[in-house]
N, C-alpha and C positions, 0 to 999 in steps of 0.2 A: 840380756832380757830388751828387745826391739825398746827404742825411745818412744816410739810414736804411736803404738799402741794406748787406747784408751786406760786410764787407772784400772779400773773392773777388769779387764782383759787383762790386763801385766799379772793383776793377785791370783787369777784364774790361772793361766798358764805357770803361774810361782809354784802354785800348788800342786798343781799337776808334775812340777817335774821334780818336787820337793818328795811326793807320794812316792812317784817310779824310783827314786834313787833311794827311796827308803827300803822299799822292795828290794832291789837290787843286792843294796850295799848288806843285808840282812838275812839276804837269798829266801824272801817270801817270794814264793811263785805259783801258789795254788791257783785254783781254777777263780776260785770262789772271789778273789783280792785283784785277778786280774781282770773278772768281769767289773769289781767297783770304778777298777783304772780305766776301764772302757766305756761305764755308761757317764762316768765324769769327762769323760774325752768328750762322747755325742753329744753331751748338753752343752757344751762350750765349743763346736768348733765354728758355729754363728761368731762368738765373739772374737777369735783366736785366727789368726791369720792362716791362708792353710798350710802354708809351708812346714809352720808350727805345730799343728795338729797330724799332718805326715810327718812326722820326725816323733812324734808320741808314738804312730801307731809300730811307727820302726822301732820304735823300744819294745813296744810290746811283742811285736813278729822278734827279734832276738831273743826276744825269754820262752814266748811259746809259739815257733814257727808256723802250727798249723791252725792256727787262732784266726774261726772262720770268719768273723765279724775286721777283725782288724786286717786280713787279706781284703777283702772287700772295700772294706774302707780306702783302706791305701792304694787299691785300681783306680777306683775312682781321683781320688785326692790328684794323685801321678797322671790322669789325663784333663781335668780341673786344671790343673797347672801348665800343664804341658801346650796348649790353649791359649797361655799367656805371651809364653816364650819367643823371641825373636830369632829366625834361623832354623830351617829345617832340621840340619842335622841335632840341635837341642829336644828343638819338638819329637823328634824320632825317637829318641833315647827316652824320653821323658813317657812317650805311649807305648813305648817295648816293654817298660817296666811296667805302664798299669795292662799290658794283656801276661807278664807273666805272671803279675799278681793273681790277675783273675784266673787262668788256669789253674793254679794253684786250689782256689777255690772252690773251683770246679769239681775240682781231684776229691775238694774234701766234702763236697755236698751239688751234688749233678741236678736232683731235683729240690733246689731251692730258688725262689725271684732272683734272690740276692748275686748269685756268681754269676746267674745267666743272665743278668742286667749289665754286670763287670765285663764278661766278654761282650755283649753288645756295645757297651760305653769305648772300651777297648779298641774295637774294631772301630768304631767309630770317628777315634781320635785318630787310627791310621792311615783310613780312608781319605783325610784331609793333605795331608800329606805325599798321597800316594801317584801314580802316573792312573790316566785313562784304563788300562788295562787291567791293572791292582785294582782299581775301586771295583770296578764289575764282578771281580769275584768276592773282595769284602761286602760287596751289599749280598749278598746271598748268604753269607754267612754270619750278617748282622741279623737278618730277619729270622733264622733260625733260631738264634739264642734272644731277641725280642719278643717272638712266640712263645718258649718256652717263658719267659719272665714275666710274661701276662698271664699264661695257663695258672703259674704257682701262685699269682697275688693279682687278679685282676685290678685290683684298686692302686698296682704302681705308677704313680705320676711320674717319678723318672721316663720307665719303661715306654710310658705313653708319649712321653715328650721326644722318647730317640724313635719311635716308629712315624711318629709327625716329620721327625726331622729326613727321614728314609724316605718316606712320602714323596714330600717334598723335595728332595732333592733329585730323586727320580725322574718326578712331576717335572724338573727344570732341566732335564740335563741338556748340556750342548750336545753341539754335532757330534764332534770326536768321542765322545761317551756313548752315545746311541750308534753311533758304526762300530767302535768295539766291542760293546755287548751283543750287537747284531752277528760279528763275528765270532764270540765267546758263546751265545746263549740263545743264539739263533733273535734276539731282541730285548728287549726293558721288559721287566713283567708288566701283564695286561693289566688296565683295569687303574693305573696307578695317575692320582688326578692330586690338583693342589684344595679343590674341596675333600680328598680323604684323609688331606697333611693336616687344613682348618678342625675334622671331626676331632682326630686325634690329637691335636693342642688343647681342643676345646673339654677335652675328656681328663687329662693330664691337669688343669684347671682346676675342673670340678674335684681332682680326686685330694688338691693338693692350692688353694685360690690363693695365697701371697708367696708367689714364686713370678718375680717380674720379669726374668725372660721368658715364661711363658707366654706372657702379653705383647712382648713385643717379638717372638717369632708367629706369635696368632695373627698380628698386623700386620707383617710379614706377606704371609700367605695371602690377607686380605688383599694387599697393595696387588699381588700378581692377577688374581681375577677380577681386577678394576672396579674392586668395594671400598672403596677409598672413605664411605662416612663410617661403615663397620671398622675399618684400621685406625681410623682419629677416636670412635670408642677404644677399642683396645689401647694404644696410645695411651690415651688419657686413665684406662684405670689404672696401668701399670706406674704413672707417673703421682698416682696418689697410695701408693707403696711405701712400705718402709724399707730400705735396705735391709739385706741380711746377707749378701755373701759379701769379697773381697771384690769382685765383679758388677756386683749390682750399681756402684754410683758410675760406670762410663755406660752401662748398657742405660742410665737415664739418662742419661748427657745425649745420647744417641737418640732413643725416646724423644727427646723435647726438640730435637732438632728436627728431627723426621717431621714431627706433630705441626709445627709450624710451615714447614712446606706444603706439606698434604693440605693445612688450611687455606693457604696461599693459593694454591692449585686448585682447589674447590671454590674458593671465592671467583676465582678468573673463570673456571668455565661453569660458572652460575651468572656472570657479568655477560658471557659470550653468549648463550643463550637466551637471558633476556633482551641484551640486541639485538640478536636475532627476532624475537618476538617481538619487539617494539619496532622493527623497519618496516613501514608500509610496503607492501605489496603494490610490483607494479599493475598499475589502468591496462588490460590489454584491449578493452573496446575502443 
C-alpha cells in the first residue's frame, strides 16, 4: 500500500483489495458481486490514486472481460494517466490502451453515452501526440463520438468538456494545422469559434459545477478573446473549489499563477487608461 496515501484512502484501498482477492480465491464471479465491487470503486475513485483505481478495474476485467462499466472507466483512466506521463512513447502506449478499451466498450453497447464518450476521450489523447495530418483525421472522428455521447445523454459533463476542447483547439489551430485540414478536407469546420468553446465549457459547469479544470479551461478561452475580467472570475471560482483528483493541485497552482498575472495586467491597463485620460489635451488655439 503506498505510504503517502491518507489513512482513509489506505483503508478504502485495503478493503477493496481484500474484497476482490476473496472473490477470486473463492471463485465468486457472479454479476451481482462484480457490480458491488464496481460500486465501491466508483465511490472511491476520488480518494484513491488513479493508478490504484485502474488496477482495480483491470482486476474486474480479468474476471469479466466484457464488463461495460469497467471498460469505460479503464479507458478513461488510461487517457487521464497518459496525459501526466513524460515522453511520447509512454503517452502513446496509454492512449492506445484507452482506445482499445473504448472500442471494446463500444462493441458491448454502441448506443450508450459512456462508450461514445470513451471513444472521443481516447481519440483526444491520441491527438495530443499526433502529427498535424493525423490530428485533422482524428478531429472528425472525435466530433462524431462527442455528438453521439450528447445525443444519448445531454447532461454528460465530460462530453461537453471534450466538445469545448474540440472547439477551442480548432478555433486556435496554427497555420500548419489549417493548411493540412485544407488539403485533406477542404478546410477546418465552419463556424468554430472561441465563443462556442466558452458556451460548451459553461454547459459542462452547469452539469457538474465542482470540477476545477472546467473553470481553468473556461478562463483560458476568455483570455483568448481578451475578456480578462471574466477570466479572472473563473480562476477565482476554480480556486474556491476543493481538489478531487490527482491533477487538481497542479491545476490550482496554475490557476493561482495566471490569476496573479491577469490581475497585474488589468491593473497596468487601468493605470495606463487613467493616465491617458488625465493627460491634458494640447491647446491648438
